[in-house]
VOBA-1610 file (N, C-alpha, C; in pm, whole numbers, padded with zeros to 5 digits, always signed):
BEGIN
Met+02915-02581-09395Met+02999-02518-09294Met+03043-02380-09341Pro+03023-02270-09260Pro+03059-02136-09304Pro+03209-02119-09314Ala+03251-02037-09409Ala+03393-02012-09426Ala+03444-01924-09313Met+03575-01940-09280Met+03633-01862-09173Met+03632-01714-09206Thr+03653-01680-09333Thr+03653-01539-09372Thr+03516-01478-09358Asp+03409-01557-09378Asp+03274-01508-09358Asp+03252-01470-09213Leu+03306-01554-09123Leu+03295-01524-08981Leu+03360-01391-08949Cys+03477-01366-09009Cys+03547-01241-08985Cys+03467-01122-09036Ser+03416-01132-09159Ser+03346-01019-09219Ser+03220-00985-09141Ile+03155-01085-09086Ile+03031-01062-09011Ile+03060-00996-08876His+03169-01038-08813His+03191-00998-08674His+03308-00903-08651Cys+03376-00856-08755Cys+03499-00780-08731Cys+03471-00651-08655Phe+03359-00583-08686Phe+03329-00460-08615Phe+03290-00490-08470Thr+03218-00599-08449Thr+03184-00639-08312Thr+03309-00671-08233Leu+03401-00741-08295Leu+03526-00776-08229Leu+03602-00651-08187Leu+03614-00555-08277Leu+03686-00433-08247Leu+03619-00360-08131Phe+03486-00352-08134Phe+03413-00285-08027Phe+03437-00352-07892Leu+03431-00485-07889Leu+03451-00557-07764Leu+03592-00539-07711Leu+03689-00542-07798Leu+03827-00522-07755Leu+03846-00383-07695Leu+03795-00281-07762Leu+03810-00145-07712Leu+03737-00128-07579Ala+03617-00183-07568Ala+03541-00173-07444Ala+03613-00244-07331Ser+03670-00361-07362Ser+03741-00438-07262Ser+03862-00363-07209Leu+03939-00306-07298Leu+04060-00236-07257Leu+04029-00103-07190Ala+03923-00038-07234Ala+03889+00093-07178Ala+03840+00083-07035Ser+03779-00030-06998Ser+03722-00043-06866Ser+03827-00075-06760Ala+03949-00104-06800Ala+04057-00131-06706Ala+04166-00027-06725Ser+04226+00017-06612Ser+04330+00119-06623Ser+04453+00065-06693Ala+04476-00064-06684Ala+04586-00129-06756Ala+04533-00259-06813Pro+04560-00289-06939Pro+04510-00413-06997Pro+04555-00535-06917Pro+04462-00626-06879Pro+04499-00741-06796Pro+04557-00857-06876Tyr+04598-00832-07002Tyr+04653-00938-07085Tyr+04805-00944-07069Leu+04859-01063-07080Leu+05003-01079-07071Leu+05075-01007-07185Ser+05015-01009-07303Ser+05072-00942-07420Ser+04963-00858-07485Pro+04928-00742-07426Pro+04815-00664-07476Pro+04833-00613-07618Ala+04957-00587-07659Ala+04980-00531-07793Ala+04951-00632-07904Ile+04971-00761-07874Ile+04954-00861-07979Ile+04824-00940-07967Phe+04752-00922-07855Phe+04633-01004-07835Phe+04530-00985-07946Ala+04493-00859-07975Ala+04388-00833-08075Ala+04425-00884-08214Pro+04544-00850-08268Pro+04576-00901-08402Pro+04593-01053-08406Ser+04646-01111-08299Ser+04663-01256-08295Ser+04528-01326-08289Tyr+04437-01271-08210Tyr+04302-01326-08201Tyr+04233-01321-08336Gln+04249-01208-08407Gln+04187-01195-08538Gln+04244-01295-08638Lys+04375-01317-08630Lys+04438-01416-08719Lys+04383-01555-08691Met+04356-01584-08563Met+04297-01713-08529Met+04162-01729-08597Leu+04078-01626-08588Leu+03946-01634-08651Leu+03957-01657-08801Asp+04058-01597-08863Asp+04072-01604-09008Asp+04134-01736-09056Asn+04224-01792-08975Asn+04312-01897-09030Asn+04313-02031-08957Phe+04267-02037-08834Phe+04285-02158-08753Phe+04204-02274-08811Arg+04269-02389-08828Arg+04204-02510-08881Arg+04236-02629-08792Ile+04133-02708-08763Ile+04148-02828-08679Ile+04086-02946-08751Phe+04162-03054-08757Phe+04109-03178-08814Phe+04065-03268-08699Val+03944-03320-08709Val+03888-03406-08606Val+03888-03550-08656Tyr+03955-03638-08582Tyr+03955-03780-08618Tyr+03813-03835-08602Ser+03772-03916-08696Ser+03637-03972-08692Ser+03626-04077-08583Ser+03506-04088-08528Ser+03478-04186-08423Ser+03359-04270-08465Asp+03364-04400-08429Asp+03257-04491-08468Asp+03129-04469-08389Lys+03141-04398-08275Lys+03023-04377-08191Lys+03026-04236-08133Thr+02915-04198-08073Thr+02905-04066-08011Thr+03001-04057-07893Val+03075-03948-07885Val+03169-03929-07776Val+03092-03902-07647Asn+03123-03978-07543Asn+03054-03966-07415Asn+03139-03883-07319Leu+03093-03762-07288Leu+03163-03674-07196Leu+03073-03647-07075Lys+03128-03656-06956Lys+03046-03654-06835Lys+03008-03514-06788Ser+03103-03420-06790Ser+03075-03289-06732Ser+03011-03196-06835Pro+02926-03102-06789Pro+02861-03007-06883Pro+02960-02924-06962Val+03069-02882-06898Val+03164-02795-06968Val+03239-02870-07076Glu+03273-02997-07052Glu+03335-03080-07156Glu+03241-03095-07275Ser+03116-03127-07245Ser+03018-03151-07351Ser+02994-03026-07433Leu+02985-02910-07365Leu+02958-02786-07438Leu+03077-02747-07525Phe+03199-02763-07472Phe+03317-02732-07554Phe+03322-02822-07677His+03299-02952-07656His+03305-03047-07767His+03199-03013-07872Ala+03075-02987-07829Ala+02969-02953-07925Ala+03000-02824-07998Ser+03055-02726-07925Ser+03090-02598-07988Ser+03199-02616-08092Leu+03297-02698-08060Leu+03406-02724-08154Leu+03354-02793-08279Met+03273-02897-08262Met+03227-02974-08376Met+03138-02892-08469Asn+03071-02791-08417Asn+02983-02708-08498Asn+03048-02576-08541Ser+03178-02565-08518Ser+03246-02439-08545Ser+03310-02438-08683Pro+03340-02319-08737Pro+03410-02310-08865Pro+03559-02340-08855Phe+03608-02369-08735Phe+03749-02405-08720Phe+03777-02546-08775Val+03675-02630-08777Val+03693-02770-08819Val+03710-02778-08971Thr+03810-02855-09013Thr+03834-02875-09155Thr+03832-03025-09187Arg+03795-03056-09311Arg+03800-03196-09355Arg+03935-03229-09421Asp+04021-03130-09432Asp+04151-03148-09497Asp+04262-03160-09392Pro+04307-03280-09361Pro+04411-03295-09258Pro+04543-03230-09298Asp+04571-03222-09428Asp+04698-03162-09470Asp+04701-03011-09449Gly+04584-02950-09435Gly+04578-02807-09410Gly+04550-02772-09265Ala+04552-02872-09178Ala+04518-02849-09037Ala+04637-02800-08957Asp+04609-02713-08860Asp+04711-02668-08764Asp+04723-02766-08648Leu+04610-02818-08603Leu+04607-02913-08493Leu+04509-03025-08524Phe+04521-03136-08448Phe+04436-03253-08466Phe+04368-03285-08333Phe+04237-03308-08339Phe+04160-03338-08219Phe+04133-03487-08211Val+04168-03546-08095Val+04146-03689-08070Val+04026-03704-07977Pro+03909-03747-08026Pro+03792-03763-07939Pro+03809-03885-07848Leu+03794-03865-07717Leu+03804-03973-07619Leu+03686-03965-07523Asp+03627-04080-07492Asp+03520-04084-07392Asp+03578-04052-07253Ser+03493-03994-07167Ser+03537-03963-07031Ser+03574-04088-06952Asp+03501-04196-06976Asp+03524-04318-06898Asp+03605-04423-06974Leu+03679-04379-07076Leu+03759-04473-07154Leu+03874-04526-07070Ser+03894-04656-07070Ser+04002-04716-06991Ser+04138-04680-07049Thr+04242-04692-06968Thr+04377-04663-07016Thr+04416-04757-07130Arg+04371-04881-07123Arg+04402-04976-07229Arg+04336-04934-07360Ser+04209-04894-07354Ser+04139-04851-07475Ser+04198-04722-07530Thr+04238-04632-07440Thr+04301-04508-07483Thr+04431-04538-07556Ser+04507-04631-07503Ser+04632-04672-07568Ser+04606-04727-07708His+04499-04802-07722His+04465-04859-07854His+04428-04749-07953Val+04360-04644-07905Val+04325-04532-07994Val+04452-04468-08049Val+04548-04440-07960Val+04674-04377-08003Val+04753-04472-08093Arg+04753-04599-08059Arg+04824-04697-08142Arg+04770-04698-08284Asp+04638-04693-08297Asp+04578-04693-08430Asp+04615-04566-08507Leu+04621-04452-08438Leu+04661-04328-08504Leu+04805-04337-08554Arg+04890-04399-08475Arg+05032-04411-08513Arg+05052-04503-08632Thr+04976-04613-08634Thr+05002-04717-08734Thr+04921-04701-08862Glu+04807-04631-08854Glu+04718-04625-08970Glu+04720-04491-09042Leu+04766-04384-08975Leu+04767-04251-09035Leu+04903-04186-09015Pro+04942-04091-09100Pro+05078-04035-09092Pro+05093-03918-08997Tyr+04982-03861-08948Tyr+04990-03730-08883Tyr+05048-03736-08741Trp+05016-03838-08666Trp+05069-03850-08529Trp+05220-03859-08530Asn+05275-03939-08616Asn+05418-03967-08614Asn+05504-03846-08654Arg+05445-03747-08719Arg+05523-03630-08760Arg+05575-03552-08639Thr+05499-03551-08530Thr+05539-03477-08410Thr+05528-03562-08283Leu+05506-03692-08300Leu+05477-03781-08186Leu+05359-03729-08104Gly+05263-03670-08174Gly+05139-03626-08109Gly+05141-03485-08055Ala+05250-03409-08078Ala+05260-03275-08019Ala+05165-03175-08083Asp+05114-03202-08201Asp+05015-03113-08262Asp+04874-03173-08251His+04853-03255-08149His+04723-03315-08121His+04672-03267-07985Phe+04540-03271-07966Phe+04484-03239-07835Phe+04362-03326-07809Tyr+04326-03336-07682Tyr+04213-03419-07640Tyr+04153-03357-07515Ile+04031-03398-07481Ile+03961-03350-07362Ile+03962-03460-07257Ser+04002-03426-07134Ser+03997-03523-07025Ser+03997-03450-06892Cys+03881-03444-06826Cys+03877-03379-06695Cys+03938-03466-06587Ser+03941-03596-06608Ser+04005-03685-06510Ser+04156-03691-06529Gly+04204-03657-06649Gly+04347-03652-06674Gly+04406-03788-06708Ile+04522-03783-06774Ile+04598-03904-06806Ile+04715-03915-06710Gly+04729-04030-06647Gly+04840-04049-06553Gly+04969-04083-06624Tyr+05075-04094-06546Tyr+05204-04132-06602Tyr+05211-04284-06612Glu+05208-04333-06734Glu+05206-04476-06760Glu+05334-04517-06833Ser+05360-04647-06835Ser+05479-04697-06904Ser+05451-04731-07050Asp+05323-04742-07084Asp+05285-04773-07221Asp+05328-04662-07316Arg+05392-04698-07426Arg+05444-04598-07521Arg+05336-04502-07569Asn+05221-04556-07605Asn+05114-04473-07660Asn+05066-04370-07559Leu+05050-04413-07432Leu+05004-04322-07328Leu+05112-04221-07291Val+05239-04262-07298Val+05349-04169-07271Val+05348-04056-07372Glu+05335-04089-07499Glu+05334-03986-07603Glu+05212-03895-07587Leu+05097-03954-07557Leu+04976-03874-07539Leu+04992-03780-07420Lys+05042-03831-07309Lys+05055-03753-07186Lys+05160-03643-07200Lys+05276-03676-07252Lys+05389-03584-07252Lys+05387-03486-07369Asn+05324-03524-07479Asn+05333-03442-07599Asn+05204-03370-07635Ser+05092-03439-07629Ser+04965-03380-07673Ser+04910-03281-07570Val+04828-03187-07618Val+04766-03089-07530Val+04643-03151-07465Gln+04641-03151-07333Gln+04526-03201-07259Gln+04438-03083-07217Ile+04310-03089-07249Ile+04214-02988-07204Ile+04138-03046-07086Ser+04156-02985-06969Ser+04098-03036-06845Ser+03994-02940-06790Cys+03917-02988-06694Cys+03831-02899-06616Cys+03918-02829-06512Phe+03868-02718-06459Phe+03939-02645-06354Phe+03868-02665-06221Pro+03945-02701-06115Pro+04089-02728-06115Pro+04120-02867-06168Ala+04238-02879-06229Ala+04279-03009-06285Ala+04328-03100-06173Pro+04315-03233-06192Pro+04366-03326-06091Pro+04516-03306-06071Glu+04559-03308-05946Glu+04700-03289-05915Glu+04785-03398-05981Asp+04898-03359-06033Asp+04993-03448-06101Asp+04941-03501-06235Lys+04830-03447-06283Lys+04781-03489-06414Lys+04765-03370-06508Phe+04848-03268-06484Phe+04843-03145-06562Phe+04985-03095-06583Ile+05023-03070-06709Ile+05156-03021-06743Ile+05142-02875-06784Pro+05188-02781-06701Pro+05156-02639-06721Pro+05198-02580-06855His+05312-02618-06910His+05360-02550-07029His+05278-02583-07155Lys+05196-02689-07149Lys+05121-02727-07269Lys+04972-02748-07245Asp+04932-02791-07126Asp+04791-02824-07102Asp+04707-02699-07074Ile+04575-02714-07088Ile+04479-02604-07079Ile+04365-02647-06987Thr+04312-02552-06909Thr+04189-02579-06834Thr+04074-02499-06891Leu+03955-02558-06885Leu+03834-02491-06931Leu+03783-02396-06823Pro+03747-02273-06857Pro+03682-02186-06758Pro+03560-02256-06701Pro+03535-02241-06570Pro+03421-02310-06509Pro+03290-02278-06576Phe+03204-02378-06581Phe+03071-02363-06641Phe+02971-02338-06531Ile+02896-02229-06541Ile+02794-02198-06442Ile+02670-02282-06474Thr+02640-02377-06389Thr+02537-02476-06419Thr+02396-02419-06421Tyr+02377-02296-06366Tyr+02241-02242-06366Tyr+02201-02183-06499Gly+02291-02177-06594Gly+02251-02129-06725Gly+02351-02032-06785Leu+02320-01986-06904Leu+02407-01896-06979Leu+02341-01758-06980Val+02414-01658-06930Val+02357-01524-06920Val+02449-01422-06983Glu+02395-01312-07028Glu+02473-01205-07088Glu+02542-01127-06976Pro+02673-01102-06987Pro+02744-01031-06881Pro+02695-00887-06868Gln+02682-00842-06743Gln+02645-00705-06714Gln+02737-00651-06605Ala+02793-00533-06627Ala+02883-00473-06530Ala+02804-00421-06409Pro+02867-00411-06293Pro+02800-00356-06176Pro+02753-00212-06201Val+02644-00172-06137Val+02591-00038-06157Val+02655+00063-06063Asn+02718+00015-05954Asn+02783+00108-05862Asn+02897+00035-05791Asn+02969+00110-05710Asn+03085+00054-05640Asn+03057+00025-05494Ser+02931+00030-05451Ser+02900+00009-05311Ser+02919-00136-05272Ala+02972-00159-05153Ala+02992-00295-05104Ala+02958-00298-04956Lys+02866-00386-04920Lys+02822-00396-04781Lys+02919-00478-04698Tyr+02983-00578-04764Tyr+03071-00670-04692Tyr+03213-00664-04747Leu+03307-00695-04660Leu+03446-00706-04705Leu+03463-00831-04790Gly+03399-00941-04750Gly+03415-01066-04825Gly+03290-01151-04823Phe+03275-01232-04928Phe+03162-01324-04940Phe+03214-01458-04989Ala+03156-01567-04938Ala+03187-01701-04988Ala+03056-01775-05013Lys+03038-01820-05138Lys+02919-01898-05169Lys+02930-02035-05105His+02819-02103-05093His+02817-02236-05031His+02911-02330-05104Gly+03000-02395-05029Gly+03093-02490-05087Gly+03224-02432-05134Ala+03236-02297-05133Ala+03358-02235-05184Ala+03474-02245-05086Leu+03445-02260-04957Leu+03549-02273-04856Leu+03545-02413-04796Lys+03661-02477-04790Lys+03670-02612-04736Lys+03757-02616-04610Ile+03764-02505-04539Ile+03844-02495-04417Ile+03746-02473-04301Pro+03706-02580-04231Pro+03599-02569-04130Pro+03621-02461-04027Glu+03744-02453-03972Glu+03769-02355-03868Glu+03757-02212-03920Met+03798-02191-04045Met+03785-02057-04104Met+03638-02023-04127Val+03560-02120-04176Val+03418-02097-04199Val+03348-02058-04070Val+03375-02132-03962Val+03312-02104-03832Val+03343-01963-03786Glu+03470-01923-03799Glu+03511-01791-03753Glu+03453-01680-03841Leu+03450-01702-03971Leu+03400-01599-04062Leu+03250-01578-04049Ile+03175-01685-04018Ile+03031-01673-04001Ile+02998-01574-03890Lys+03084-01569-03788Lys+03061-01480-03674Lys+03110-01338-03700Asp+03183-01317-03807Asp+03243-01187-03834Asp+03146-01102-03919Pro+03104-00986-03872Pro+03008-00904-03948Pro+03063-00847-04078Asp+03195-00852-04096Asp+03254-00803-04221Asp+03240-00902-04335Phe+03196-01025-04304Phe+03189-01130-04405Phe+03049-01190-04412Leu+03013-01233-04531Leu+02887-01305-04553Leu+02923-01444-04607Ile+02891-01547-04530Ile+02926-01684-04567Ile+02798-01765-04584Glu+02774-01814-04705Glu+02655-01896-04729Glu+02667-02029-04656Gln+02563-02066-04583Gln+02563-02194-04512Gln+02479-02298-04583Glu+02408-02257-04686Glu+02334-02350-04770Glu+02325-02292-04911Pro+02306-02376-05013Pro+02305-02326-05150Pro+02195-02225-05174Ser+02223-02126-05259Ser+02123-02027-05296Ser+02104-02030-05448Asn+02001-01964-05495Asn+01980-01959-05640Asn+02072-01856-05704Arg+02073-01855-05834Arg+02166-01770-05907Arg+02147-01622-05875Val+02023-01575-05872Val+01997-01433-05849Val+02048-01392-05711Thr+02023-01476-05611Thr+02063-01443-05474Thr+02214-01434-05462Tyr+02287-01534-05514Tyr+02429-01527-05490Tyr+02500-01429-05583Glu+02439-01394-05698Glu+02498-01286-05777Glu+02482-01154-05704Glu+02368-01133-05637Glu+02350-01012-05557Glu+02451-01007-05444Arg+02483-01123-05388Arg+02581-01127-05279Arg+02722-01102-05332Phe+02751-01150-05451Phe+02877-01113-05514Phe+02888-00961-05526Arg+02782-00900-05575Arg+02783-00755-05597Arg+02794-00676-05467Ser+02748-00735-05357Ser+02746-00663-05230Ser+02877-00675-05153Ser+02978-00741-05211Ser+03103-00766-05141Ser+03223-00717-05222Lys+03324-00668-05152Lys+03446-00623-05220Lys+03524-00742-05273Phe+03534-00847-05191Phe+03611-00965-05226Phe+03524-01090-05217Cys+03552-01187-05303Cys+03483-01316-05299Cys+03586-01425-05272Leu+03559-01509-05173Leu+03655-01608-05126Leu+03635-01742-05195Phe+03747-01800-05238Phe+03744-01932-05301Phe+03860-02015-05248Asp+03829-02133-05197Asp+03931-02230-05160Asp+03962-02313-05284Tyr+04089-02321-05320Tyr+04128-02396-05439Tyr+04082-02541-05430Glu+04066-02592-05309Glu+04020-02730-05290Glu+03867-02738-05285Gly+03798-02623-05294Gly+03652-02622-05285Gly+03587-02595-05419Asp+03469-02533-05415Asp+03394-02502-05537Asp+03443-02369-05593Val+03512-02376-05705Val+03567-02254-05767Val+03487-02214-05892Ser+03371-02274-05910Ser+03295-02251-06034Ser+03249-02106-06048Gly+03242-02032-05938Gly+03192-01895-05945Gly+03300-01790-05964Ile+03424-01829-05986Ile+03533-01731-05989Ile+03519-01634-06105Gly+03479-01683-06222Gly+03459-01594-06336Gly+03338-01505-06317Glu+03231-01560-06260Glu+03111-01482-06232Glu+03140-01371-06134Ala+03223-01398-06033Ala+03260-01296-05935Ala+03329-01179-06004Met+03427-01207-06088Met+03498-01101-06158Met+03405-01023-06248Arg+03314-01092-06314Arg+03223-01029-06409Arg+03138-00921-06344Val+03099-00942-06218Val+03013-00845-06151Val+03090-00753-06058Gly+03224-00761-06058Gly+03304-00666-05984Gly+03346-00708-05845Cys+03344-00838-05815Cys+03389-00888-05686Cys+03527-00952-05707Val+03630-00896-05643Val+03766-00942-05665Val+03787-01078-05598Pro+03828-01182-05673Pro+03847-01314-05613Pro+03966-01319-05518Val+03949-01392-05411Val+04058-01426-05319Val+04071-01577-05323Val+04182-01628-05374Val+04201-01771-05391Val+04293-01821-05281Ile+04241-01911-05198Ile+04317-01968-05086Ile+04368-02104-05129Thr+04499-02125-05116Thr+04558-02248-05171Thr+04674-02296-05085Val+04704-02425-05095Val+04816-02482-05022Val+04940-02497-05109Arg+04926-02468-05238Arg+05038-02485-05330Arg+05026-02387-05446Pro+05134-02365-05517Pro+05126-02277-05635Pro+05022-02329-05734Ile+04945-02239-05791Ile+04840-02277-05886Ile+04893-02255-06027Gln+04901-02363-06103Gln+04955-02357-06239Gln+04851-02390-06345Asp+04726-02409-06302Asp+04623-02451-06398Asp+04506-02352-06404Leu+04530-02226-06369Leu+04423-02128-06378Leu+04373-02115-06522Pro+04243-02098-06543Pro+04194-02079-06680Pro+04257-01957-06745Leu+04295-01971-06871Leu+04351-01861-06950Leu+04480-01806-06889Ile+04556-01893-06821Ile+04674-01847-06748Ile+04784-01796-06840Asp+04786-01840-06965Asp+04888-01790-07056Asp+04837-01675-07143Val+04720-01620-07105Val+04664-01504-07174Val+04646-01386-07078Leu+04601-01414-06955Leu+04566-01310-06859Leu+04667-01299-06745Gln+04680-01178-06693Gln+04762-01153-06574Gln+04673-01170-06451Trp+04670-01290-06397Trp+04582-01319-06285Trp+04616-01236-06162Gln+04743-01203-06144Gln+04781-01125-06026Gln+04724-00984-06031Glu+04677-00941-06150Glu+04615-00810-06163Glu+04464-00815-06139Met+04410-00935-06118Met+04266-00949-06104Met+04224-01020-05976Ala+04318-01085-05907Ala+04283-01168-05792Ala+04392-01160-05685Val+04352-01195-05562Val+04444-01204-05449Val+04466-01351-05420Phe+04592-01389-05397Phe+04624-01529-05366Phe+04681-01536-05225Leu+04629-01631-05148Leu+04664-01641-05006Leu+04695-01786-04971Gly+04806-01808-04902Gly+04842-01942-04857Gly+04744-01992-04752Arg+04708-02116-04762Arg+04607-02173-04671Arg+04657-02180-04527Asp+04787-02190-04508Asp+04845-02205-04375Asp+04909-02075-04326Lys+04864-01962-04376Lys+04927-01833-04344Lys+04850-01752-04240Gly+04803-01814-04136Gly+04747-01736-04026Gly+04597-01726-04018Gly+04525-01799-04101Gly+04380-01805-04090Gly+04310-01673-04116Val+04199-01650-04042Val+04116-01533-04065Val+04191-01404-04035Lys+04273-01406-03932Lys+04350-01285-03897Lys+04437-01241-04013Glu+04507-01335-04076Glu+04593-01302-04189Glu+04509-01263-04310Leu+04397-01329-04329Leu+04307-01294-04439Leu+04265-01149-04431Lys+04221-01105-04311Lys+04176-00967-04294Lys+04292-00868-04309Arg+04411-00909-04264Arg+04527-00822-04278Arg+04560-00800-04426Val+04561-00911-04503Val+04594-00902-04646Val+04490-00818-04720Leu+04362-00843-04696Leu+04259-00767-04765Leu+04261-00621-04724Gly+04290-00595-04597Gly+04298-00457-04551Gly+04417-00382-04607Ser+04519-00454-04650Ser+04639-00389-04703Ser+04624-00350-04850Val+04516-00394-04916Val+04492-00358-05055Val+04436-00216-05060Ser+04511-00124-05118Ser+04468+00016-05124Ser+04345+00029-05214Glu+04270+00138-05197Glu+04152+00161-05279Glu+04189+00172-05427Asp+04302+00236-05455Asp+04345+00249-05595Asp+04377+00112-05654Arg+04450+00032-05577Arg+04483-00103-05622Arg+04357-00187-05638Tyr+04266-00175-05543Tyr+04142-00252-05550Tyr+04062-00218-05674Glu+04047-00089-05704Glu+03968-00049-05820Glu+04032-00096-05951Lys+04165-00098-05954Lys+04233-00149-06074Lys+04206-00299-06092Met+04213-00375-05982Met+04186-00519-05990Met+04040-00544-06028Arg+03952-00469-05967Arg+03810-00485-05995Arg+03779-00453-06142Gly+03837-00344-06191Gly+03816-00307-06331Gly+03872-00408-06427Ser+03989-00465-06393Ser+04049-00567-06479Ser+03960-00690-06487Gly+03904-00731-06372Gly+03816-00847-06370Gly+03691-00826-06453Ile+03631-00708-06438Ile+03510-00677-06516Ile+03540-00678-06665Ser+03658-00624-06703Ser+03691-00610-06844Ser+03708-00745-06914Val+03743-00850-06839Val+03762-00982-06901Val+03647-01077-06867Gly+03539-01023-06810Gly+03427-01109-06770Gly+03370-01192-06884Arg+03368-01136-07005Arg+03316-01209-07120Arg+03395-01336-07147His+03524-01335-07116His+03608-01453-07142His+03567-01573-07056Phe+03492-01549-06949Phe+03452-01656-06858Phe+03304-01693-06874Met+03245-01652-06985Met+03106-01685-07013Met+03099-01791-07122Trp+03021-01896-07096Trp+02993-01998-07197Trp+02860-01964-07264Asn+02858-01972-07395Asn+02737-01941-07472Asn+02706-02054-07569Asp+02579-02072-07596Asp+02535-02172-07692Asp+02430-02109-07784Pro+02471-02072-07907Pro+02601-02097-07970Pro+02709-02001-07917Pro+02837-02032-07943Pro+02946-01947-07894Pro+02940-01806-07951Gln+02994-01712-07873Gln+03006-01574-07916Gln+03154-01533-07910Leu+03186-01432-07988Leu+03325-01387-07992Leu+03377-01354-07852Met+03499-01397-07826Met+03572-01368-07704Met+03512-01433-07580Asp+03420-01528-07596Asp+03368-01599-07479Asp+03461-01714-07443Ser+03419-01798-07349Ser+03506-01906-07300Ser+03552-01999-07412Phe+03459-02038-07498Phe+03496-02128-07607Phe+03606-02066-07693His+03586-01944-07735His+03684-01881-07824His+03818-01856-07755Met+03815-01833-07623Met+03942-01812-07553Met+04019-01943-07536Val+03947-02053-07520Val+04016-02184-07520Val+04075-02211-07658Met+03998-02179-07762Met+04051-02195-07897Met+04174-02107-07919Tyr+04172-01988-07861Tyr+04287-01899-07874Tyr+04411-01959-07808Gln+04392-02024-07693Gln+04505-02090-07628Gln+04558-02205-07714Leu+04468-02277-07778Leu+04513-02381-07871Leu+04588-02318-07989Trp+04538-02208-08038Trp+04604-02135-08147Trp+04748-02100-08110Leu+04770-02057-07986Leu+04904-02023-07941Leu+04995-02146-07936Arg+04936-02266-07933Arg+05014-02389-07925Arg+05030-02459-08060Arg+04995-02390-08166Arg+04997-02456-08297Arg+05138-02477-08350His+05236-02401-08300His+05374-02420-08345His+05438-02526-08256Thr+05443-02646-08307Thr+05486-02759-08225Thr+05629-02801-08257Ile+05690-02865-08159Ile+05824-02918-08176Ile+05816-03055-08241Arg+05896-03077-08339Arg+05899-03210-08402Arg+06007-03292-08331Tyr+05963-03377-08244Tyr+06054-03452-08159Tyr+06136-03553-08239Ala+06260-03571-08197Ala+06344-03674-08259Ala+06291-03812-08223Arg+06300-03904-08316Arg+06253-04040-08289Arg+06349-04110-08194Arg+06298-04206-08120Arg+06381-04282-08028Arg+06330-04427-08025Asp+06415-04512-07983Asp+06375-04653-07973Asp+06301-04675-07841Trp+06197-04754-07847Trp+06122-04789-07727Trp+06142-04937-07698Val+06161-04965-07571Val+06182-05104-07529Val+06046-05166-07500
//
C-alpha cells in the first residue's frame, strides 16, 4: 500500500494546478470556505486514516456508485491497519442486510472491540442507499443517530440526517469520461430535460409544445444528450425524477434547475459547495410552466454566466474515475468524511 506522503509528492503540482484552474474559471469561488478548502484538502491527502473492520465475506452492494466508492476506498492509501491511528472507522454492510443482522454487527463491535464505545459510533461510517430507519433497538439507534451514513442521491426521505450524513454524487452509468468545458456560450434552447428527469406529467406535456424547451420523450445515448445539455441554457431536474445528470449538466455549462416540493438537504457536497451559486431551485407547486419561464427569464446574463462558470469550475468533483483522480467524486466524499473526523464523545446513558 503506497504511503500517503508519496501520494502528495506525486500529485502536489497537479493539485495546485487543478485548484487554480477551478477558481480561475469562476468569477467567485463556489466553495463555502474558499480560503481553507485547498490547505484542508491537502491535509486530508497527507494525514487522513481510516480503519476498515474485517468482514467474513465479500460485501454485496447493489448500486454501481456504492460499489465503486467501496472499491475505491479499499484500494486507497487512506486505509490503515492500525486502528489506534485511525481518524474514522468504516463498517462494511451489505445492501440487503436485514435490520436484525445489522443490529448484530453493531452489537459485536460494541462488545468485542473498544473503538465503538469511545464515541458510541460517532467516528464510524457505513454505506447504505436504502438508509437506516428509526428503530427502538439500541444498536440501530446508535448507528442511525451517531454514525455517518453515506447514501445515494437523492436519499430516502426521513432516512437522512443533514448535519452528519453524506450523499454520493450521481454515477453516470454510460461510463467514465474526462471532463471538457464547453467550447462556446451559444444556446439554442432556454431549457432541456433528459428522459425521466421530469415527473410532472402536465408540465412535460406543456413543455413539449414550447419551442423554447427541448424535452426528451425517450432515452438517448450519452453523446446525444450531452450535446443537448450543451445546446441549452438551463437543464431541468425534478427532485423526484432522474437527477443522475445534474453533475454532467454543470460540467458542460448547462445550469441546473431543480424542481422540488420540499427543502433539499441531501445535495451532494452540500457542506463544501454553494449550490445557490450554481443552480436554480423552484417549488413544484409554484405556478407550473408559466412560473418556470418567469424565474428563468429573471436571471440576468451576468448572473447566468457566473452560475454557469461556477458549475463548470466544479465539474471534476462530480466525475467518478477508476482508479480515482484528485478532486473527483471519490476524493470529495473523502473530504466530507475528513471534515467529520472531529467527533463528539457522547455521555453514556442507561438503556432499558
